[in-house]
TIMARLO-913905 format. One line per field, with one value per residue: x, y, z of N, C-alpha, C in turn; residue in one letter. Coordinates in pm, whole numbers. Layout:
N
n_x (X/...)
n_y (Y/...)
n_z (Z/...)
ca_x (X/...)
ca_y (Y/...)
ca_z (Z/...)
c_x (X/...)
c_y (Y/...)
c_z (Z/...)
residu (a/...)
***
This chain:
441
n_x (2761/2654/2381/2229/2127/1803/1781/2113/2100/1894/2111/2352/2202/2190/2375/2479/2373/2410/2609/2431/2229/2322/2451/2217/2053/2197/2214/2187/1887/1743/1714/1566/1449/1209/1227/959/788/505/296/44/-110/-315/-462/-445/-599/-449/-148/140/410/716/825/968/985/1125/1179/1182/1332/1019/888/761/965/1022/819/795/832/1121/1296/1544/1803/1913/2236/2385/2104/1899/1786/1506/1306/1087/930/866/583/277/238/127/-116/-119/-375/-672/-970/-1203/-1441/-1392/-1335/-1100/-1052/-1256/-1442/-1620/-1706/-1886/-2118/-2304/-2362/-2331/-2096/-1887/-1934/-1719/-1517/-1188/-1084/-927/-908/-1015/-809/-628/-748/-752/-449/-446/-576/-477/-261/-312/-476/-291/-148/-288/-269/-355/-336/-357/-647/-976/-1146/-1477/-1586/-1522/-1568/-1391/-1133/-1033/-965/-840/-586/-435/-382/-229/-72/65/117/353/550/498/372/268/64/-213/-229/-441/-761/-910/-1226/-1334/-1576/-1882/-2176/-2538/-2843/-3025/-3050/-3086/-2846/-2575/-2600/-2586/-2749/-3040/-2980/-3043/-3089/-2905/-2675/-2464/-2318/-2504/-2475/-2346/-2318/-2001/-1985/-2090/-2294/-2641/-2866/-3034/-2991/-2797/-2615/-2560/-2350/-2217/-2042/-1970/-1771/-1611/-1533/-1351/-1193/-1006/-890/-1084/-1011/-1220/-1539/-1839/-2192/-2464/-2714/-2910/-3079/-2956/-2802/-2658/-2725/-2971/-3315/-3432/-3510/-3437/-3418/-3495/-3494/-3267/-3123/-3227/-3281/-3186/-3017/-2815/-2748/-2579/-2436/-2268/-2161/-2068/-1834/-1698/-1607/-1372/-1220/-1278/-1452/-1789/-1900/-2223/-2302/-2587/-2880/-3156/-3380/-3549/-3351/-3136/-3096/-3157/-2955/-2755/-2869/-2749/-2520/-2337/-1968/-1998/-2218/-2252/-2281/-2541/-2828/-3123/-3165/-3276/-3419/-3413/-3255/-2978/-2973/-2939/-2679/-2482/-2519/-2435/-2175/-2091/-2055/-2066/-1981/-2024/-1969/-1975/-1893/-1919/-2209/-2196/-2171/-2292/-2474/-2448/-2386/-2595/-2760/-2609/-2628/-2479/-2533/-2693/-3058/-3235/-3033/-2993/-3262/-3327/-3092/-3086/-3334/-3281/-3086/-3094/-3207/-3015/-2744/-2874/-2940/-2608/-2583/-2736/-2635/-2360/-2439/-2528/-2349/-2233/-2004/-1793/-1580/-1433/-1534/-1514/-1384/-1481/-1680/-1827/-1760/-1880/-2111/-2140/-1937/-1678/-1275/-1076/-1228/-1328/-1046/-1003/-1185/-1066/-778/-782/-1058/-1099/-920/-1011/-1192/-1140/-972/-706/-580/-393/-145/-175/-292/-194/34/261/486/658/393/344/478/359/309/191/175/116/94/45/-226/-398/-647/-748/-805/-994/-951/-714/-631/-661/-482/-207/177/305/473/484/470/483/727/823/914/676/593/697/784/556/547/525/768/1066/1042/1194/1211/945/928/768/835/1087/1327/1674/1794/1591/1595/1651/1909)
n_y (-4272/-3942/-3781/-3496/-3221/-3127/-2793/-2768/-2793/-2616/-2376/-2401/-2381/-2124/-1961/-2119/-1997/-1687/-1584/-1529/-1411/-1167/-972/-965/-777/-582/-490/-259/-86/-104/96/365/564/703/922/1123/1196/1368/1405/1266/1459/1317/1384/1636/1667/1725/1778/1743/1840/1703/1551/1367/1021/881/595/402/105/-78/136/499/716/1025/1255/1466/1803/1862/1716/1582/1322/1054/981/698/559/341/447/506/582/733/928/996/998/932/954/762/741/330/138/58/-175/-205/-439/-767/-1159/-1274/-1557/-1698/-1773/-1646/-1778/-1929/-1964/-2111/-2193/-2539/-2605/-2679/-2876/-3082/-2944/-2986/-2949/-2666/-2575/-2312/-2196/-2239/-2110/-1823/-1753/-1694/-1427/-1299/-1224/-1103/-931/-779/-707/-519/-251/-263/-286/-366/-504/-555/-928/-1006/-1265/-1578/-1984/-2260/-2126/-2036/-1736/-1661/-1811/-1751/-1479/-1506/-1735/-1503/-1270/-1377/-1428/-1613/-1669/-1393/-1144/-867/-694/-821/-775/-1021/-1183/-1434/-1652/-1566/-1401/-1547/-1633/-1899/-2022/-1819/-1545/-1578/-1862/-2244/-2268/-2459/-2743/-3076/-3208/-3404/-3382/-3237/-3135/-2941/-2675/-2493/-2201/-2176/-2212/-1963/-1993/-1894/-1853/-1623/-1450/-1503/-1772/-1574/-1476/-1587/-1708/-1470/-1467/-1741/-1688/-1459/-1595/-1760/-1607/-1363/-1030/-928/-890/-962/-1004/-1158/-920/-851/-1064/-1171/-1185/-1384/-1617/-1875/-1934/-1720/-1372/-1079/-841/-841/-809/-997/-1088/-1015/-664/-753/-893/-841/-591/-720/-866/-630/-526/-743/-744/-578/-525/-671/-552/-511/-386/-427/-534/-482/-663/-556/-476/-408/-251/-127/-358/-254/-38/-77/-238/44/135/-83/-25/-96/-80/-43/-42/-279/-291/-158/-132/17/335/550/894/905/662/743/984/865/651/910/1046/875/763/497/389/392/110/32/-150/-177/-271/-545/-511/-400/-666/-901/-814/-832/-1135/-1259/-1124/-1290/-1537/-1638/-1670/-1864/-1919/-1809/-1621/-1455/-1362/-1228/-1044/-812/-761/-584/-400/-125/-14/19/210/411/493/519/729/933/964/981/1193/1347/1362/1111/853/784/434/244/180/135/296/435/397/498/786/844/845/1119/1120/1345/1273/1305/1243/1016/864/891/779/519/551/727/702/450/381/514/366/100/157/194/471/540/404/402/503/655/927/964/1126/812/617/317/183/189/204/312/390/573/656/930/1146/1126/1250/1382/1193/900/666/625/470/161/110/57/63/45/-109/-104/-252/-214/-131/-296/-420/-496/-484/-298/-73/-201/-434/-778/-793/-982/-1255/-1368/-1771/-1938/-1761/-1460/-1224/-963/-1058/-989/-820/-704/-423/-148/84)
n_z (2718/2801/2856/2788/2973/3015/3068/2968/2711/2587/2692/2556/2303/2274/2393/2059/1883/1894/1772/1496/1680/1689/1513/1377/1487/1477/1243/965/920/639/403/120/-108/-288/-500/-653/-1015/-859/-589/-430/-171/66/261/303/39/-186/-435/-468/-541/-714/-548/-257/-126/232/319/599/664/677/738/647/680/617/407/101/-33/-87/49/210/96/229/283/106/61/-97/-451/-610/-875/-945/-1134/-1365/-1244/-1081/-773/-442/-185/-28/-154/-37/38/154/159/53/-27/-73/-67/-182/-511/-762/-967/-1114/-1001/-887/-599/-527/-618/-386/-320/-410/-423/-222/114/169/-61/-67/33/-106/-387/-254/-199/-478/-545/-330/-399/-688/-622/-406/-638/-814/-655/-436/-77/151/285/443/501/455/544/521/460/666/811/628/527/741/770/568/592/769/659/419/642/705/571/334/82/-117/-81/67/296/546/715/866/883/984/983/856/1040/1155/1094/1119/816/640/503/624/605/452/216/32/54/56/413/463/383/482/785/1025/1029/1313/1602/1580/1312/1249/1228/1389/1642/1836/2113/2322/2155/1943/2060/2145/1966/1857/2047/1957/1648/1742/1938/1739/1603/1453/1309/1318/1276/1132/1032/888/845/651/365/135/-201/-381/-176/-183/-120/65/86/-49/66/266/649/917/1139/1498/1594/1871/1904/1669/1819/2079/1963/1875/2080/2274/2036/2069/2368/2287/2183/1878/1549/1377/1069/889/647/492/272/309/366/673/788/771/895/1175/1194/1239/1431/1621/1668/1459/1273/1042/738/455/131/153/-20/-23/95/293/359/670/720/634/744/1061/946/930/1235/1365/1245/1093/811/479/334/-6/-215/-541/-770/-665/-717/-1032/-1100/-1089/-1159/-1423/-1458/-1404/-1626/-1863/-1802/-1643/-1335/-1094/-1064/-891/-740/-978/-1065/-765/-846/-1066/-923/-722/-793/-954/-737/-544/-702/-717/-438/-367/-467/-338/-23/-116/-185/124/271/363/508/327/248/23/-273/-519/-790/-1036/-1033/-852/-885/-1131/-993/-852/-738/-630/-825/-644/-347/-379/-426/-222/-31/-40/66/338/496/475/647/830/926/904/1207/1145/1152/1219/1081/836/523/397/326/528/785/1031/854/786/518/226/-76/-375/-784/-1044/-1359/-1562/-1427/-1192/-1084/-1277/-1460/-1363/-1414/-1430/-1214/-1237/-1349/-1191/-1207/-1015/-659/-308/-71/320/300/119/-220/-481/-686/-1001/-1267/-1409/-1349/-1186/-932/-883/-621/-404/-376/-173/48/36/-25/-196/-375/-356/-549/-692/-707/-773/-859)
ca_x (2719/2633/2283/2240/1970/1768/1864/2181/2079/1918/2189/2420/2104/2159/2538/2505/2288/2427/2672/2320/2128/2434/2438/2076/1999/2355/2212/2141/1748/1716/1682/1454/1476/1147/1142/816/717/371/291/-153/-115/-504/-514/-516/-670/-348/-119/275/507/871/781/1002/950/1229/1118/1338/1225/876/797/761/1076/894/769/744/867/1285/1331/1668/1785/1936/2354/2343/2007/1863/1670/1380/1341/954/1023/762/490/186/256/6/-25/-157/-486/-778/-1061/-1311/-1508/-1325/-1377/-1030/-1076/-1393/-1439/-1775/-1713/-1939/-2234/-2381/-2312/-2324/-1930/-1883/-1928/-1711/-1400/-1099/-1073/-859/-918/-1039/-657/-552/-760/-732/-339/-415/-621/-468/-148/-411/-513/-198/-83/-360/-175/-443/-202/-476/-824/-1102/-1146/-1525/-1631/-1486/-1522/-1251/-1067/-942/-862/-747/-476/-476/-345/-101/73/60/191/443/644/534/296/243/-82/-204/-272/-572/-774/-978/-1361/-1362/-1709/-1997/-2231/-2637/-2956/-3025/-3163/-3022/-2747/-2460/-2657/-2581/-2939/-3135/-2955/-3099/-3004/-2809/-2551/-2386/-2313/-2520/-2351/-2413/-2253/-1937/-1977/-2147/-2466/-2695/-3009/-3127/-2828/-2651/-2589/-2458/-2256/-2062/-2037/-1892/-1622/-1557/-1482/-1216/-1082/-945/-850/-1094/-1014/-1319/-1687/-1951/-2262/-2539/-2832/-3058/-3098/-2830/-2817/-2643/-2758/-3046/-3360/-3387/-3506/-3227/-3419/-3533/-3415/-3287/-3024/-3338/-3177/-3170/-2896/-2744/-2660/-2574/-2266/-2170/-2121/-1928/-1762/-1612/-1521/-1287/-1142/-1338/-1518/-1895/-1964/-2287/-2427/-2715/-2939/-3316/-3410/-3555/-3255/-3018/-3167/-3161/-2773/-2710/-2920/-2710/-2388/-2235/-1927/-2061/-2317/-2202/-2362/-2643/-2909/-3203/-3139/-3415/-3373/-3406/-3159/-2848/-2956/-2927/-2571/-2437/-2563/-2389/-2033/-2171/-1995/-2083/-1944/-2108/-1956/-2059/-1786/-2032/-2361/-2226/-2081/-2426/-2606/-2348/-2346/-2756/-2779/-2488/-2691/-2346/-2578/-2831/-3220/-3288/-2942/-3006/-3355/-3269/-2959/-3220/-3437/-3224/-2945/-3193/-3171/-2788/-2717/-2958/-2880/-2481/-2562/-2833/-2528/-2291/-2488/-2528/-2179/-2248/-1885/-1758/-1534/-1412/-1651/-1474/-1361/-1511/-1818/-1780/-1701/-1968/-2212/-2130/-1767/-1530/-1167/-996/-1299/-1326/-908/-936/-1261/-981/-750/-783/-1150/-1060/-815/-1081/-1258/-1003/-897/-568/-534/-173/-32/-258/-448/-117/203/327/587/547/304/368/561/248/231/189/250/63/125/7/-311/-523/-725/-807/-844/-982/-920/-636/-617/-733/-336/-98/258/412/347/509/406/601/908/882/883/625/622/815/779/429/550/543/911/1059/952/1258/1122/912/945/637/918/1118/1485/1804/1794/1501/1572/1763/1938)
ca_y (-4145/-3820/-3733/-3343/-3201/-2942/-2661/-2750/-2754/-2527/-2327/-2471/-2379/-1996/-1998/-2158/-1852/-1542/-1450/-1444/-1279/-1037/-997/-931/-671/-468/-483/-112/-91/-39/294/396/653/754/1029/1117/1370/1431/1275/1316/1429/1276/1442/1870/1670/1846/1762/1794/1890/1665/1482/1251/953/801/498/321/-71/-108/300/619/880/1173/1313/1603/1828/1911/1597/1529/1179/1024/916/591/538/324/528/444/737/787/1142/1026/893/985/886/825/562/212/136/3/-262/-269/-599/-833/-1244/-1326/-1691/-1680/-1816/-1680/-1801/-2087/-1921/-2252/-2281/-2681/-2626/-2656/-3023/-3090/-2925/-3108/-2872/-2632/-2553/-2185/-2114/-2192/-1970/-1651/-1749/-1671/-1382/-1208/-1239/-1016/-789/-672/-621/-417/-189/-275/-348/-387/-527/-645/-973/-974/-1377/-1695/-2083/-2345/-2050/-1998/-1556/-1650/-1902/-1648/-1331/-1558/-1666/-1322/-1166/-1487/-1448/-1747/-1642/-1201/-1041/-738/-689/-880/-800/-1127/-1216/-1617/-1724/-1413/-1464/-1480/-1696/-2034/-2027/-1652/-1568/-1661/-2018/-2270/-2356/-2533/-2842/-3213/-3200/-3482/-3419/-3203/-3127/-2879/-2546/-2390/-2076/-2196/-2221/-1820/-2002/-1900/-1755/-1614/-1352/-1634/-1829/-1496/-1389/-1730/-1706/-1415/-1529/-1871/-1620/-1453/-1679/-1797/-1512/-1254/-959/-818/-913/-971/-1047/-1067/-839/-900/-1139/-1129/-1231/-1488/-1718/-1947/-1944/-1567/-1286/-1016/-734/-896/-832/-1136/-1080/-921/-606/-731/-977/-736/-555/-845/-873/-529/-488/-867/-697/-390/-531/-785/-418/-552/-362/-517/-522/-569/-711/-535/-484/-389/-52/-172/-436/-137/73/-175/-223/160/172/-129/31/-187/47/3/-79/-309/-228/-84/-123/105/366/679/993/848/545/834/1074/736/707/1043/1023/731/792/471/417/266/38/25/-281/-131/-365/-659/-525/-478/-804/-987/-829/-936/-1248/-1230/-1129/-1386/-1691/-1741/-1714/-1961/-1854/-1747/-1578/-1367/-1272/-1133/-922/-722/-715/-454/-340/-23/65/22/301/572/486/544/859/1021/882/1042/1408/1395/1337/956/868/641/401/222/87/106/440/482/403/588/937/889/903/1189/1150/1373/1177/1280/1210/836/805/940/707/411/558/740/696/358/335/459/250/26/189/165/527/544/333/374/560/894/867/1047/1009/702/519/173/239/154/312/322/469/526/750/1018/1249/1059/1298/1451/1046/760/521/553/347/104/49/66/39/64/-86/-120/-255/-235/-101/-403/-322/-607/-431/-121/-66/-215/-590/-800/-780/-1101/-1276/-1489/-1884/-1967/-1638/-1363/-1137/-927/-1015/-856/-810/-605/-261/-27/259)
ca_z (2692/2893/2863/2815/3071/2917/3059/2899/2620/2570/2732/2439/2172/2301/2271/1914/1761/1987/1679/1422/1713/1721/1357/1305/1616/1451/1104/990/875/511/323/34/-144/-446/-585/-728/-1033/-852/-451/-394/0/48/374/203/-105/-245/-503/-442/-724/-729/-368/-223/18/237/339/629/674/654/802/591/718/514/240/32/-138/-71/153/125/26/314/228/94/26/-260/-491/-721/-985/-1045/-1108/-1433/-1198/-903/-620/-400/-67/-104/-142/42/-33/321/154/-52/-19/-90/-67/-271/-680/-760/-1138/-1096/-979/-842/-402/-532/-638/-275/-262/-501/-342/-80/225/163/-166/-83/85/-291/-458/-177/-255/-601/-508/-319/-554/-834/-570/-437/-783/-817/-625/-259/-63/292/308/464/471/569/563/452/521/690/852/492/501/888/752/453/624/820/557/416/702/729/430/253/16/-155/-100/89/452/587/838/843/984/928/961/884/1128/1072/1147/997/634/611/395/591/597/350/199/-49/-16/159/542/525/307/539/902/1068/1106/1456/1547/1544/1198/1244/1210/1552/1711/2010/2207/2439/2061/1863/2174/2122/1781/1848/2083/1838/1622/1817/2021/1639/1469/1362/1384/1279/1275/989/1012/749/908/607/281/82/-352/-393/-147/-180/-36/111/13/-104/114/444/815/977/1234/1557/1638/2016/1822/1637/1886/2135/1833/1867/2217/2254/1979/2130/2455/2258/2060/1708/1483/1361/939/819/480/515/197/294/432/735/842/794/999/1296/1203/1225/1570/1695/1687/1360/1189/851/655/305/1/155/-126/-40/191/299/436/807/701/599/883/1118/985/951/1297/1422/1195/987/661/382/159/-108/-338/-664/-830/-674/-786/-1155/-1119/-1070/-1269/-1603/-1422/-1441/-1827/-1913/-1708/-1505/-1157/-1018/-1134/-757/-800/-1110/-1026/-670/-862/-1122/-864/-590/-906/-979/-613/-496/-710/-622/-227/-318/-497/-220/10/-113/-171/189/325/476/532/216/231/-102/-386/-685/-862/-1153/-1042/-674/-978/-1117/-883/-830/-612/-706/-818/-497/-256/-430/-340/9/-2/-13/176/511/525/488/763/992/910/1015/1338/1170/1053/1278/1044/723/472/410/343/644/823/1009/892/712/335/149/-137/-475/-844/-1120/-1474/-1578/-1356/-1177/-1022/-1411/-1527/-1233/-1429/-1442/-1122/-1272/-1410/-1130/-1290/-915/-603/-250/80/445/259/12/-339/-496/-851/-1089/-1381/-1465/-1408/-1055/-888/-814/-541/-352/-342/-39/143/-11/-46/-252/-418/-318/-721/-730/-657/-831/-801)
c_x (2593/2478/2257/2090/1912/1770/1981/2193/2072/1940/2294/2373/2131/2298/2606/2429/2326/2493/2567/2271/2222/2356/2339/2088/2063/2272/2143/1999/1746/1632/1653/1397/1323/1121/1066/780/574/365/124/-111/-331/-547/-539/-584/-617/-258/-6/391/632/924/978/984/1090/1147/1297/1269/1112/798/854/875/1008/932/754/839/960/1304/1446/1690/1907/2066/2310/2191/1956/1767/1556/1351/1156/881/859/591/399/201/185/-2/-168/-259/-572/-934/-1118/-1438/-1470/-1346/-1256/-1020/-1238/-1375/-1614/-1842/-1838/-2107/-2347/-2312/-2292/-2175/-1888/-1824/-1886/-1541/-1362/-1102/-906/-798/-929/-930/-644/-583/-752/-553/-338/-451/-577/-275/-195/-379/-390/-125/-113/-278/-294/-354/-293/-573/-891/-1183/-1305/-1687/-1556/-1499/-1375/-1143/-988/-902/-765/-532/-393/-350/-238/31/134/209/380/530/590/432/275/94/-93/-289/-374/-613/-933/-1098/-1343/-1474/-1801/-2117/-2424/-2717/-2957/-3170/-3146/-2889/-2601/-2434/-2552/-2684/-2904/-3081/-3022/-3022/-2945/-2685/-2406/-2365/-2424/-2488/-2376/-2309/-2048/-1873/-2043/-2273/-2579/-2781/-3032/-2939/-2734/-2577/-2514/-2349/-2131/-2005/-1892/-1673/-1560/-1472/-1358/-1075/-997/-869/-893/-1077/-1076/-1487/-1723/-2014/-2367/-2675/-2961/-2985/-3024/-2887/-2783/-2615/-2941/-3188/-3411/-3444/-3451/-3269/-3468/-3480/-3376/-3196/-3139/-3194/-3188/-3024/-2785/-2655/-2642/-2424/-2157/-2102/-2018/-1805/-1652/-1606/-1378/-1229/-1197/-1400/-1652/-1917/-2021/-2372/-2558/-2789/-3129/-3312/-3404/-3378/-3075/-3036/-3182/-3011/-2674/-2697/-2825/-2573/-2319/-2129/-1970/-2125/-2249/-2254/-2472/-2771/-2962/-3206/-3220/-3358/-3315/-3229/-2997/-2892/-2899/-2761/-2485/-2446/-2447/-2249/-2045/-2082/-2062/-2055/-2012/-2089/-1995/-1993/-1853/-2140/-2346/-2191/-2212/-2448/-2510/-2409/-2548/-2856/-2650/-2617/-2556/-2397/-2628/-3029/-3238/-3181/-2954/-3113/-3348/-3190/-3013/-3275/-3329/-3118/-3021/-3122/-3013/-2727/-2751/-2902/-2720/-2499/-2610/-2694/-2445/-2324/-2515/-2446/-2149/-2053/-1930/-1625/-1508/-1519/-1618/-1460/-1403/-1633/-1856/-1822/-1859/-2157/-2230/-2002/-1686/-1393/-1067/-1061/-1329/-1210/-883/-1036/-1180/-879/-717/-919/-1139/-1014/-859/-1143/-1232/-966/-781/-538/-328/-137/-112/-312/-329/-13/266/402/596/513/406/407/436/229/286/197/176/106/62/-137/-427/-651/-767/-792/-866/-948/-822/-509/-585/-537/-204/50/370/393/466/470/494/739/928/865/833/545/674/761/660/445/627/688/937/1098/1088/1149/1088/877/809/694/1042/1237/1634/1830/1725/1450/1701/1841/1913)
c_y (-4047/-3783/-3564/-3360/-3061/-2806/-2642/-2700/-2709/-2364/-2323/-2455/-2234/-1958/-2007/-2001/-1735/-1530/-1445/-1352/-1186/-966/-897/-794/-618/-417/-414/-149/-61/39/254/467/691/883/1067/1265/1426/1357/1315/1319/1370/1336/1596/1818/1753/1738/1805/1737/1787/1634/1405/1220/904/699/388/240/-72/5/408/746/1001/1099/1420/1680/1919/1824/1571/1414/1139/985/733/488/429/428/478/588/695/900/1103/935/963/894/881/687/453/181/20/-66/-261/-405/-664/-971/-1307/-1488/-1793/-1716/-1802/-1696/-1807/-2047/-2006/-2241/-2402/-2695/-2710/-2733/-3158/-3063/-2919/-2913/-2793/-2546/-2435/-2115/-2034/-2081/-1792/-1617/-1648/-1537/-1270/-1104/-1063/-883/-701/-603/-548/-282/-156/-383/-362/-412/-582/-731/-1011/-1154/-1456/-1869/-2142/-2232/-2012/-1875/-1585/-1758/-1784/-1556/-1403/-1567/-1554/-1243/-1208/-1461/-1519/-1724/-1433/-1209/-958/-805/-711/-852/-939/-1187/-1303/-1589/-1586/-1550/-1430/-1627/-1823/-2042/-1917/-1618/-1598/-1798/-2073/-2355/-2439/-2615/-2964/-3177/-3302/-3475/-3267/-3146/-2974/-2795/-2519/-2291/-2087/-2203/-2062/-1840/-1983/-1806/-1773/-1517/-1414/-1648/-1675/-1486/-1488/-1748/-1572/-1414/-1620/-1739/-1550/-1542/-1737/-1726/-1353/-1111/-869/-922/-896/-1058/-980/-976/-871/-970/-1108/-1191/-1358/-1622/-1768/-1934/-1835/-1478/-1162/-912/-695/-895/-933/-1110/-1026/-837/-645/-889/-901/-650/-645/-845/-790/-492/-599/-822/-648/-401/-640/-646/-507/-462/-478/-448/-582/-585/-642/-484/-388/-277/-89/-297/-377/-5/12/-220/-86/147/37/-76/-52/-89/33/-117/-146/-369/-238/-52/-28/149/525/802/964/758/653/909/911/748/810/1040/1011/715/620/441/326/249/-16/-111/-279/-218/-486/-670/-551/-610/-885/-951/-888/-1071/-1316/-1256/-1200/-1513/-1712/-1789/-1840/-1847/-1831/-1676/-1468/-1284/-1160/-1005/-806/-632/-522/-403/-162/36/78/152/408/597/561/694/959/1039/1011/1277/1465/1375/1185/986/698/562/273/154/113/264/567/507/559/750/879/897/997/1240/1185/1305/1187/1218/1044/825/792/901/506/469/574/731/563/292/378/395/99/-19/187/322/601/533/339/410/685/804/1061/1036/917/594/458/226/182/264/265/398/428/616/738/1115/1165/1110/1347/1281/955/674/467/470/211/7/140/28/-14/0/-176/-107/-297/-227/-212/-408/-500/-598/-276/-176/-155/-397/-623/-849/-969/-1132/-1439/-1643/-1912/-1830/-1523/-1260/-1075/-1021/-1000/-816/-674/-487/-262/76/373)
c_z (2757/2772/2885/2891/3002/2926/3016/2804/2567/2575/2588/2316/2156/2178/2092/1793/1849/1862/1576/1497/1644/1629/1367/1397/1492/1310/1079/886/718/465/212/-21/-292/-455/-711/-782/-1015/-719/-403/-233/56/150/344/105/-194/-360/-441/-519/-686/-593/-367/-58/25/325/431/748/598/634/639/690/729/409/239/-45/-23/43/61/122/154/197/219/69/-32/-335/-601/-808/-1029/-1034/-1241/-1417/-1072/-798/-535/-247/-91/-92/-78/38/100/261/15/67/-146/-119/-158/-408/-716/-913/-1152/-1097/-859/-659/-402/-593/-511/-198/-292/-469/-224/13/150/50/-206/-20/-71/-298/-360/-177/-440/-607/-496/-344/-613/-747/-519/-548/-859/-801/-424/-227/170/173/438/418/523/514/460/581/536/726/764/473/625/865/582/472/690/795/441/502/742/632/348/80/-20/-132/-4/239/477/735/784/984/992/924/976/970/1136/1098/1091/886/604/549/429/596/454/263/73/-124/99/329/597/479/320/684/892/1060/1224/1416/1644/1411/1120/1249/1381/1565/1829/2061/2280/2189/1971/1989/2210/2046/1741/1897/2035/1793/1626/1853/1892/1615/1473/1437/1342/1242/1189/1026/927/812/814/472/201/-117/-366/-299/-160/-107/68/71/11/20/267/549/850/1077/1365/1544/1800/1994/1832/1742/2036/2115/1892/1947/2236/2145/2040/2245/2437/2153/1915/1658/1425/1189/933/698/561/303/193/377/604/844/874/872/1133/1301/1267/1441/1677/1722/1496/1310/1048/790/508/245/-19/114/-143/98/89/389/592/809/723/709/999/1098/952/1149/1420/1407/1091/908/618/335/67/-228/-458/-775/-789/-761/-927/-1194/-1151/-1168/-1418/-1570/-1473/-1548/-1846/-1888/-1635/-1312/-1140/-1040/-1019/-745/-814/-1051/-887/-749/-922/-1002/-779/-682/-884/-816/-551/-546/-689/-514/-269/-382/-420/-153/8/-152/-46/237/432/389/395/212/72/-122/-508/-785/-957/-1106/-959/-749/-1061/-1079/-787/-700/-714/-676/-651/-364/-232/-380/-195/43/26/12/329/557/567/596/843/1018/999/1194/1277/1083/1130/1200/876/655/389/384/385/711/981/1056/803/553/294/26/-278/-629/-1004/-1300/-1532/-1382/-1296/-1036/-1130/-1480/-1413/-1285/-1465/-1300/-1163/-1409/-1350/-1172/-1180/-773/-471/-127/231/399/149/-126/-432/-695/-863/-1229/-1518/-1463/-1266/-1078/-865/-684/-483/-299/-194/93/90/-20/-171/-328/-383/-454/-760/-723/-694/-786/-853)
residu (m/r/v/q/t/l/p/s/l/f/a/a/l/l/l/t/a/a/p/a/m/a/r/q/a/t/a/p/e/r/v/v/a/l/k/a/g/r/m/i/d/v/v/g/g/k/v/v/e/n/a/t/i/v/v/r/g/d/r/i/e/a/a/g/a/g/v/p/i/p/r/g/a/e/v/i/d/l/s/g/y/t/v/l/p/g/l/i/d/t/h/t/h/l/t/g/d/p/s/g/g/y/a/d/r/g/l/r/q/w/p/g/y/a/a/l/v/g/a/k/n/a/r/l/t/l/l/a/g/f/t/t/v/r/n/v/g/a/g/e/w/a/d/i/a/l/r/d/a/i/r/d/g/l/v/p/g/p/r/i/f/a/a/a/y/s/i/g/i/t/g/g/h/c/d/t/n/g/f/r/p/d/l/r/p/e/p/g/p/e/q/g/v/a/n/g/v/d/a/v/v/r/a/v/r/y/q/i/k/y/g/a/d/v/i/k/i/c/a/t/g/g/v/l/s/a/g/d/a/v/g/v/q/q/l/t/f/d/e/m/r/a/i/v/e/t/a/r/m/a/e/r/k/v/a/a/h/a/h/g/l/e/g/i/k/a/a/v/r/a/g/v/a/s/i/d/h/g/s/i/l/d/d/e/a/i/r/l/m/k/e/h/g/t/y/l/v/p/t/m/m/a/f/q/a/v/v/d/g/a/r/s/g/a/l/a/p/w/s/a/a/k/a/l/e/i/a/p/y/a/r/r/s/v/e/l/a/i/r/a/g/v/p/i/a/f/g/e/f/r/l/l/t/e/a/g/m/t/p/i/a/a/l/q/s/a/t/i/h/a/a/r/l/l/g/q/e/r/d/l/g/a/l/e/a/g/k/l/a/d/i/i/a/v/r/g/d/p/l/a/d/i/r/l/l/e/r/v/d/f/v/m/k/g/g/v/v/y/k/r/d/g/a/a/a/p/i/a/a/g/t/g/r/l/t/s/t/s/i/g/n)
***
């Protein structure tokens, strides 16, 4: 029996695969035409009546009134809907489940559990109309695994820009506090816990080495962590500046969890891309954010959730006290930022409009502004030729009633329909993608 050499075996495999490769290379791109009753142009801040959006493959080929439908295109009738770009949430923790309120749940969960929680949350998030998210922190590399599984079609979910481990000081908001030291290994820079310039640089490079798209830091204390005050600055300015510079050299941006005033100002001066939460703002902080082009990500739903949890007893006592302490400041700070014209990325539509933002500005915060914060404005955020075909639709006029965006009836991400007529589209087993029978004419 003759043993094939590796080169001859490789050549045989290429010859076997050649017909299939040729068929794949010559297969025409799928073309879909969406007939919209109304289309929101978020760039121009206007509504286009009786628009058509042509999707070829995973991108928009044309969008607007009077766009012809290509011969042979599949047609989706959305004439009874308002069509708008897929939404972008810039502050998620898809792999976490805060419903228990206590951090010791993690001691009872097996490795991998967080990624499974993430798969559940990712599907729900996509079906709610959010086609892209920035996931700002996860343990066990769970958000990296989830991002890749969605990208590879294993599970349905939004496009994820993942941070992996958040970076902060020993005993700070990014650490795991309140346990005996012998119960778990002491975390280091690999898990995002670092002290001093050299250590935080190592932490940033380690997260990037293993797949982080964005870097998340804890500039101040937080609500859900034990043993720290909610507003005090934790990382020093020099540490934050080193993190920003290291991330910049790797073409990454930095998101800063920050509640307290001094920590917010230090993070803005250090050059972070966004202040997430931003509970306490004054005139100087607002001026600095406008000067630096720093986005506020106000996470208003999170504040409402922790306050509700504090009042219902769902949060640990230390978290409940901090939630009730900080929440009144947060609402006022968002109102100040809106009036001053601070750039804002999504913080929940209804709450943003109640704080003084117009409906179109609230929608822009979850589309074009969120895309700019991510550095993805070339591909995301608007219904324009050349951009990825991330498209959602709702019945009625969301500019007249912003709460309509809580009931999304149609979701397309990258040219694939995941929801239609208010129901999830059939997904082929093991692919996370639409079956061939899910789109009609």
